[in-house]
C-alpha positions as CSV (number, residue, x, y, z in Angstrom):
1,G,20.4,9.9,-5.0
2,M,16.7,9.2,-5.3
3,F,16.8,6.4,-2.8
4,W,18.1,8.6,0.0
5,S,15.7,11.5,-0.8
6,E,12.8,9.0,-0.7
7,L,13.9,7.8,2.7
8,A,14.1,11.3,3.9
9,H,10.4,11.8,3.2
10,S,9.6,8.7,5.3
11,R,11.0,10.1,8.6
12,G,9.9,12.8,11.1
13,P,6.9,14.9,11.6
14,E,6.8,16.0,7.9
15,A,6.8,12.4,6.6
16,T,4.8,11.8,3.5
17,R,6.0,8.2,2.8
18,R,6.0,4.9,4.5
19,Y,8.1,1.9,3.6
20,V,7.8,-1.5,5.2
21,V,10.1,-4.6,4.8
22,A,9.3,-8.1,5.9
23,E,12.1,-10.6,6.8
24,D,12.0,-14.3,7.6
25,S,13.6,-15.8,10.6
26,E,17.0,-15.9,8.8
27,G,16.8,-12.2,8.0
28,R,16.0,-12.6,4.3
29,V,13.7,-10.0,2.8
30,V,10.5,-11.8,1.8
31,G,8.2,-8.8,1.2
32,Y,8.1,-5.1,1.0
33,A,5.6,-2.3,0.5
34,G,5.5,1.5,0.0
35,L,3.0,4.3,0.3
36,A,3.2,8.0,-0.5
37,A,0.8,10.7,0.7
38,S,0.1,13.9,-1.2
39,G,-1.8,17.0,0.0
40,T,-2.7,17.6,3.6
41,A,-5.9,17.2,5.5
42,S,-5.6,20.9,6.5
43,D,-5.5,22.3,3.0
44,S,-8.8,24.1,2.4
45,G,-10.9,21.9,0.2
46,F,-8.2,19.3,-0.4
47,A,-7.9,16.1,1.6
48,A,-4.7,14.1,1.6
49,V,-4.6,11.1,-0.7
50,A,-2.3,8.1,-0.3
51,D,-1.0,6.1,-3.2
52,I,0.2,2.5,-2.6
53,Q,3.2,2.4,-4.8
54,T,4.1,-1.2,-4.4
55,I,3.4,-4.4,-2.4
56,A,5.5,-7.5,-3.2
57,V,6.0,-10.8,-1.5
58,T,8.2,-13.7,-2.6
59,R,6.4,-16.6,-4.2
60,E,7.1,-18.8,-1.2
61,Q,5.1,-16.4,0.9
62,W,2.0,-16.5,-1.3
63,G,-1.1,-17.6,0.7
64,T,0.5,-16.9,4.1
65,G,-1.2,-13.6,4.8
66,L,2.0,-11.6,4.5
67,G,0.5,-9.4,1.7
68,G,-2.4,-8.6,3.9
69,R,-0.2,-7.7,6.8
70,L,1.9,-5.4,4.6
71,L,-1.3,-3.8,3.2
72,A,-2.7,-3.3,6.8
73,E,0.6,-1.6,7.8
74,L,0.3,0.8,4.8
75,L,-3.3,1.5,5.7
76,R,-2.3,2.4,9.2
77,A,0.2,4.8,7.8
78,A,-2.5,6.3,5.5
79,T,-4.7,6.8,8.6
80,A,-1.7,8.5,10.4
81,F,-1.3,10.8,7.4
82,E,-5.0,11.7,7.7
83,C,-5.7,10.5,4.1
84,A,-9.3,10.7,2.9
85,E,-8.7,7.9,0.4
86,V,-6.1,5.4,-0.7
87,M,-5.4,4.7,-4.4
88,L,-3.5,2.0,-6.2
89,E,-2.9,0.4,-9.6
90,C,-2.9,-3.4,-10.0
91,R,-2.2,-5.5,-13.1
92,I,-5.4,-6.4,-14.7
93,D,-4.3,-10.1,-14.8
94,N,-3.3,-10.2,-11.1
95,I,-6.5,-11.6,-9.7
96,R,-4.7,-12.7,-6.4
97,A,-3.8,-9.1,-5.6
98,Q,-7.2,-7.8,-6.7
99,K,-9.0,-10.2,-4.3
100,L,-6.7,-9.0,-1.4
101,Y,-7.5,-5.4,-2.1
102,E,-11.2,-6.1,-2.3
103,R,-11.1,-7.9,1.1
104,F,-9.8,-4.6,2.5
105,G,-12.6,-2.6,0.9
106,F,-10.9,-1.3,-2.2
107,E,-13.2,-0.8,-5.3
108,A,-12.3,-0.8,-8.9
109,I,-12.8,2.7,-10.4
110,G,-11.1,2.6,-13.8
111,F,-8.3,1.4,-16.0
112,R,-5.0,2.6,-17.3
113,R,-4.3,1.2,-20.7
114,G,-0.8,-0.2,-21.3
115,Y,0.3,0.9,-17.9
116,Y,2.8,-1.9,-17.3
117,Q,5.7,-2.2,-19.6
118,P,7.1,-4.3,-21.1
119,G,4.1,-6.3,-22.1
120,N,1.7,-3.4,-22.5
121,V,-0.5,-4.8,-19.7
122,D,-3.5,-2.7,-18.5
123,A,-3.8,-1.6,-14.9
124,L,-6.9,-1.7,-12.8
125,V,-7.2,1.5,-10.7
126,M,-8.7,0.8,-7.2
127,R,-9.7,3.1,-4.4
128,L,-10.5,2.9,-0.7
129,T,-12.3,5.8,0.9
130,T,-11.9,6.8,4.5
131,Q,-14.1,5.0,7.0
132,S,-16.2,6.9,9.5
133,D,-13.7,6.2,12.3
134,G,-11.3,8.6,10.8
135,G,-9.1,6.4,8.6
136,P,-9.0,3.6,6.1
137,A,-10.1,0.3,7.6
138,A,-7.4,-2.2,8.2
139,G,-8.9,-5.6,7.5
140,P,-8.4,-8.8,9.4
141,T,-4.8,-10.0,9.7
142,S,-3.3,-13.2,11.1
143,E,0.0,-13.2,13.0
144,R,2.7,-15.2,11.3
145,E,6.4,-15.9,12.0
146,T,7.4,-13.1,9.6
147,E,8.8,-9.9,11.1
148,I,7.7,-6.6,9.5
149,H,10.0,-3.6,9.9
150,G,9.0,-0.1,8.9
């Protein structure tokens, strides 16, 4: 099925995806994140672009820095994939997430009307461009008791 084919794209030298799961000390999943890269840095005139497909943490983990740690891990993957930029969509009413992305250097570049259904909620499109050191910047993170597996 689709799940297994997605996982196949996240392993080995031809990997184009990265999935990360965070567990608490009892082994419960408290967060997850995923990124997909398209194009390759070696294509003439085309640089690889990464798309953050999802970042989610349980409500109990809000404010603990877990979302930032997951995002930092995805940005490390984008750097490994040699992506020139990282794109994402965020609910227009999710100010908490927007502030997280802005701290990591993302900038709003547009909107997608009615992107989230049900509810017909608009999406804010955000982009992070590659830093001069060869990859997207991974912002400051603080170590917590949550394990991240990827």
